[in-house]
Backbone as a ProteinNet text record, in pm:
[ID]
protein_1_A
[PRIMARY]
MPHPDFVGLVNTLQATAEAALGDLNAATASAARDGLLEERRARQTAERSLKLLTMLAEKTRGNLDFTEADLLGDAITSLRARLQATGAEH
[TERTIARY]
16857.8	16968.4	16918.5	17000.3	16966.2	16958.7	16887.9	16852.4	16927.6	17023.8	17148.4	17094	16975.2	16950.7	16939.9	16876	16871.5	16998.7	17095.8	17241.4	17318.2	17269.5	17340.7	17287	17145.8	17089.9	17146.9	17145	17213.6	17356.2	17423.1	17581.9	17611.8	17517.8	17564.3	17466.2	17360	17364.8	17452.8	17531.1	17607	17743.5	17780.4	17899.4	17893.2	17788.5	17753.4	17752.6	17728.3	17710.5	17847.8	17935.6	18075.4	18178.7	18141.4	18214	18179.9	18046.8	18043.7	18108.4	18141.6	18207.5	18353.7	18395.1	18555.3	18627.1	18523.8	18605.8	18595.1	18704.7	18700.9	18803.5	18731.8	18801.3	18813.1	18844.9	18842.7	18734.7	18603.9	18484.3	18434.5	18468	18434.4	18533.9	18629.5	18759.7	18700	18625.1	18597	18492.9	18393.6	18283.7	18341.5	18442.6	18531.4	18593.2	18645.7	18708.9	18628.7	18513.4	18411.5	18335.8	18369.5	18295.3	18166.4	18136.9	18027.4	18010.1	18132	18123.4	18202.3	18128.6	18171.4	18108.8	18159.6	18138.3	17981.6	17932.3	17767.6	17697.4	17729.3	17639.1	17694.6	17814.5	17840.8	17764.2	17727.3	17688.9	17522.1	17472.5	17321.5	17324.8	17410.4	17414.5	17398.4	17511.1	17503.5	17405	17330.5	17217.7	17084.6	17074.2	16972.9	17003.6	17133.8	17117.3	17082.5	17131.9	17123.2	16928.8	16852.4	16719.3	16668.9	16722.7	16692.2	16700.9	16821.3	16816.1	16732	16728.5	16620.9	16467.9	16440.1	16315.7	16305.4	16406.5	16390.9	16366.6	16455.8	16468.1	16282	16231.6	16094.3	16014	16030.3	15901.9	15932	16076.2	16093.4	16094.8	16042.7	16063.7	15990.1	16042.3	15978	15962.7	16019.8	16053.1	16153.2	16280.4	16401.7	16454.2	16537.7	16602.8	16712	16774.5	16858.9	16966	17024.6	17173.4	17109.2	17008.7	16960.2	16919.4	16861.5	16834.2	16962.5	17067	17183.9	17262.5	17279.2	17337.6	17276.4	17149.8	17085.8	17114.3	17088.1	17102.6	17236.9	17332.2	17523.2	17528.3	17457.7	17478.6	17442.2	17306.8	17262.9	17309.5	17378	17457.9	17563.4	17635.2	17770.1	17768.6	17674.2	17639	17577.3	17513.3	17453.1	17568.4	17667.1	17752.8	17871.9	17920.9	17965.2	17904.7	17799.7	17735.6	17714.4	17698.9	17728.5	17859.6	17957.2	18078.4	18153.6	18058.4	18098.8	17978.5	17906.1	17819.7	17720.1	17698.3	17621.1	17467.5	17446	17308.2	17212.7	17121.1	17006.3	16913.5
17347.9	17219.4	17110	17035.4	16921.2	16803.7	16711.3	16594.4	16491.4	16448.3	16380.8	16245.2	16183.1	16062.2	16088.1	16220	16248.1	16244	16328.7	16340.2	16201.9	16088.9	15985.9	15903.7	15902.3	15820.3	15884.6	15989.9	16064.7	16038.4	16041.5	15979.2	15849.8	15742.1	15625.7	15592.1	15648	15632.6	15655.4	15778.1	15861.2	15783.1	15709.4	15658.8	15507.6	15435.9	15313.4	15324.8	15443.1	15466.2	15466.4	15560.1	15607.9	15472.6	15392.4	15265.1	15185.7	15175.9	15081.3	15129.6	15297.4	15339	15353.1	15269.1	15256.8	15342.2	15432.8	15481.3	15378.1	15325.9	15209.8	15269.8	15256.5	15249	15159.8	15154.7	15039.9	14979.9	15044.5	14970.2	14909.1	14929.3	14901	14793.7	14778.4	14701.7	14535.5	14514.3	14384.1	14350.3	14420.6	14416.3	14387.8	14475.2	14428.3	14290.3	14264.7	14150.3	14015.1	14040.3	13920.4	13956.5	14036.2	14009.3	14110	14158.8	14238.4	14371.1	14390.3	14561	14495.6	14386.6	14329.5	14450.5	14479.4	14577.3	14636.6	14506.6	14528.1	14529.5	14464.4	14445.4	14616.8	14646.6	14793	14891.9	14877.7	15004.2	15014.7	14880.5	14870.4	14951	14912.8	14960.1	15093.2	15172.4	15331	15380.7	15308.2	15364.3	15357.6	15250.4	15213.7	15341.7	15372.3	15485.1	15601.6	15631.8	15783.5	15770.4	15673.4	15689.9	15701.3	15627.6	15660.1	15780.3	15849.3	15977	16073.4	16044	16144.1	16130.2	16005.4	16014.6	16068.5	16043	16111.2	16270.4	16322.2	16480	16518.3	16413.5	16445.9	16447.4	16326.6	16326.9	16376	16479.9	16577	16704.9	16748.3	16884.1	16961.9	17069.3	17173.1	17143.9	17013.5	16997.6	16957.8	17019.8	17011.2	17149.9	17161.6	17307	17328.2	17445.8	17448.2	17366.6	17312.9	17246.1	17144.3	17050.3	16912.6	16925.1	17014	17034.7	17027.9	17095.2	17134.4	16996.8	16933.8	16772.5	16681	16706	16584.8	16647.1	16760.3	16827.6	16796.3	16844.6	16795.6	16630.3	16565.2	16440.8	16376.4	16415.9	16399.7	16419.9	16566.9	16629.7	16530.2	16526.9	16438.4	16285.8	16226.8	16085	16070.4	16183.4	16170.3	16213.8	16301.5	16329.5	16211	16149.3	16025.1	15912	15881.1	15783.5	15827.7	15943.3	15998.3	15959.8	16018.1	15997.5	15855	15743.1	15613.5	15526.4	15616.1	15584.5	15484.4	15478.2	15386.9	15425.3	15564.6	15598.1	15566	15512.7	15509.6	15590.7
14976.9	14980.7	14905	14826.3	14790.2	14885.4	14823.2	14913.4	14889.4	14991.1	14983.1	14919.3	14924.5	14864.6	14726.1	14694.5	14561.4	14457.6	14549.9	14490.4	14494.3	14558.1	14561.7	14417.6	14431.8	14299.2	14203.3	14128.3	14020.6	14011.8	14125.7	14104.8	14088.9	14156.8	14114.8	13973.9	13936.4	13788.6	13692.6	13724.8	13624.1	13618.1	13753	13768.3	13697.5	13740	13647.5	13534.6	13434.2	13300.4	13268.5	13354.9	13323.6	13340.9	13427.1	13427.6	13300	13266.2	13145.6	13060.2	13026.5	12899.9	12916.7	13025.9	13054	13152.9	13254.5	13345.5	13458.5	13474.9	13585.4	13698.4	13828.2	13925.6	14038.4	14152.8	14226.3	14240.2	14246.6	14275.8	14176.6	14045.4	13906.3	13854.7	13902.6	13833.5	13869.5	13961.2	13972.8	13880.5	13864	13748.4	13609.1	13591.9	13436.6	13428.3	13571.7	13568.7	13586.2	13619.8	13604.3	13455.6	13383.2	13233.4	13243	13347.8	13327.6	13254.9	13216.3	13137.6	13000.1	12953.1	12829.4	12724.4	12611.4	12496.4	12499.3	12421.9	12420.5	12538.9	12659	12785.5	12832.8	12815.3	12883.3	12804.2	12696.5	12622.5	12665.2	12685.4	12724.5	12880.9	12930.1	13080.2	13082.2	13019.5	13002.7	12922.9	12841.9	12767.7	12880.5	12954.5	13050.6	13154.6	13197.8	13285.1	13256.8	13130.8	13057.2	13070.1	13028.8	12995.9	13131.8	13245.9	13379.5	13452.3	13398.1	13438.4	13384.7	13256.5	13159.5	13196.9	13237	13297.8	13441.6	13518.3	13655.3	13624.1	13511.8	13488.6	13441.9	13375.2	13323	13438.1	13532.8	13647.7	13740.7	13766.5	13874.7	13826.7	13701.8	13648	13718.7	13782.7	13871.4	14028.5	14033.5	14189.4	14265.7	14196	14224.6	14251.6	14350.7	14387.8	14285	14253.2	14159.9	14140.6	14253.8	14283.5	14187.7	14259.7	14239.4	14074.5	14014.2	13870.7	13807.9	13824.2	13770.3	13753.4	13890.7	13886.4	13776.2	13779.3	13687.1	13544.3	13512	13376.8	13339.6	13425.8	13386.6	13356.5	13455.3	13437.3	13306.5	13273.7	13152.8	13026.9	13014.9	12923.1	12878.9	12994.5	12987.1	12927.6	13000.2	12930.4	12786.2	12764.9	12648.2	12492.7	12571.6	12491.6	12473.1	12601.3	12579.2	12477.4	12479.9	12419	12282.3	12238.7	12079.6	12068.1	12137.4	12085	12086.3	12119	12110.7	11998.1	11951.4	11861.6	11928.3	12056.1	12145.3	12175.2	12145.8	12160.3	12054.6	12058.1	11967.1	11964.8
[MASK]
++++++++++++++++++++++++++++++++++++++++++++++++++++++++++++++++++++++++++++++++++++++++++

């Protein structure tokens, strides 16, 4: 069974990156209104979240259950594709 804190961490990092890439919701609308999601800064935020998720995958390899590994892998794959589509990943 996946650890709730791990799931929360992965979901938070993914949501932060997705918000920076334009997927706004009630929780991120105020950040956009306050200028925190300005394009250059937003891309840096999304890239940083992807790097953190990738590091997390490397450091936890072999220590996650299948659900946790799938959650993390899916988040990385999704964000990497989004960044490549926008030309933001270096």
